[in-house]
N, C-alpha and C positions, 0 to 999 in steps of 0.2 A: 426427488431427493435433494437435499441440501448438504453440502460438505462445509465443515468449519475447521479452520486451522488457527491455532493460537501461537503467539510468539511474544518475546520480550521478557520472559522470566529470567531469574538469576539469583545470585547471592549478593545481598547488600547488608549494610549495618543499620541498626536501629536509628531512626530519624531520617534515613535516606528516602529518595523517591525512585519510582520505577513506573514505566508505562507499558502496559500490556496491549497487544493488538490482536484482533480476530478478523480474519477475512472469510467471507461467505461466498460460495460458488455453487453452481447448479441451478435449481428451480427457486431462486431467491425472490421471485416476484410475489410470492404468497407470504413473505415474511411480515409479521405484525409487530414483533418485538424481539429484541435480543437481550441477553443477560450474561452476567458472570456469576458463577458459583465457585465455592472452594471446598476442599476437603483436606483436613489435616490428618496425620496418622492416627488411627484408632477412633476417629470421629466421623459423624455423619456429614454428608455433603450439605453445605449451607449456602443460602442465598447471599449474594453480595450487592448486586445492583442490576437494574433493568432499565431499558430505554425503548420507548415506542418508536417504530421505524419512521412513521410519517410525522407525528407531532413533535418528537424529540423529548416528550415528557419522561421524567426519570423517577425511579424509586431506589432507595438505599437501605441497607441494613443499618440498624442503630449503631452497630460497632464500627462502621466506616464513615458515617455521616460527618461531613466537615473535613475529612482527610482524603477521600476518594472522589473522583469525578468521572462520570461516564459520558462519552460523546460518540457521535457517529458521523460517517461520511457516506451518504447515500450513493454518490456517484461511484465510489470505490467498493461499495458493499463491505465496509469495514466499521468496526466499533473499537474504541480505545478506552482503556481504564487507566486513568492517571492516579497513581497511588502515592500519596505524600505522607510524611511523618510515620513511616512504617514502624511497626512494632514486632517483636518476636512472635506475638500471638497471630500475626498475619501470615506466618509461615504455613504454606499449604500448596496443594496442587490446584491451580486455578483453571476452571473449565468455562468455555464459551458455549452458550446455548441459544437456539432460536426457536421462536414459536409462531405457528400459524394462528390466525385469529380464532378464538372460540369464545362463547358467552361466559365461560368460566374464568377467562384470563384476568379480568380486572380485579376480581376479588381474591385471586390466587396467584398473583404474579411472582410470589416468593416461593412457590411450590415447584419442585422438580416435575410434577405430574403434568403441568401445562406446557412444558417445552417439548418440542418434537425432535429436535436434532441437537447433537452434542459433538464437541471437539474432543481431542485426545488429552488436552490439558497441557499446561506449562507450569513448571515448578518455580515457586517463589520461596526463598529462604532468607529470613531476616535474623541476623546474629545480634546478640546483645552487647 
């Protein structure tokens, strides 16, 4: 089992920056990738960004490209989501997720189905 804990959410104004953190504990040696998803009220949970644990390769949703940056610290089992130029549309509960390798991952990194563990979420609210 892997436990994930997010932190760093808060209330900010449009244009501000925020950095989310996620720490993984437990059986982390099987982690292949980690990601952030978000869910706004009344909407489906959507993919934000993913990072491969060994290579550091990243993927981003189109809506956050150029504004958000995902990084990891392997020694600390942590991932960081740097969010810049925040917009009210970024308001959501942000979830950290981790995936064990599977042959389906590369083609489906944006899908909730390929992630095995989830955190409880951290709220980000962007006021206009």
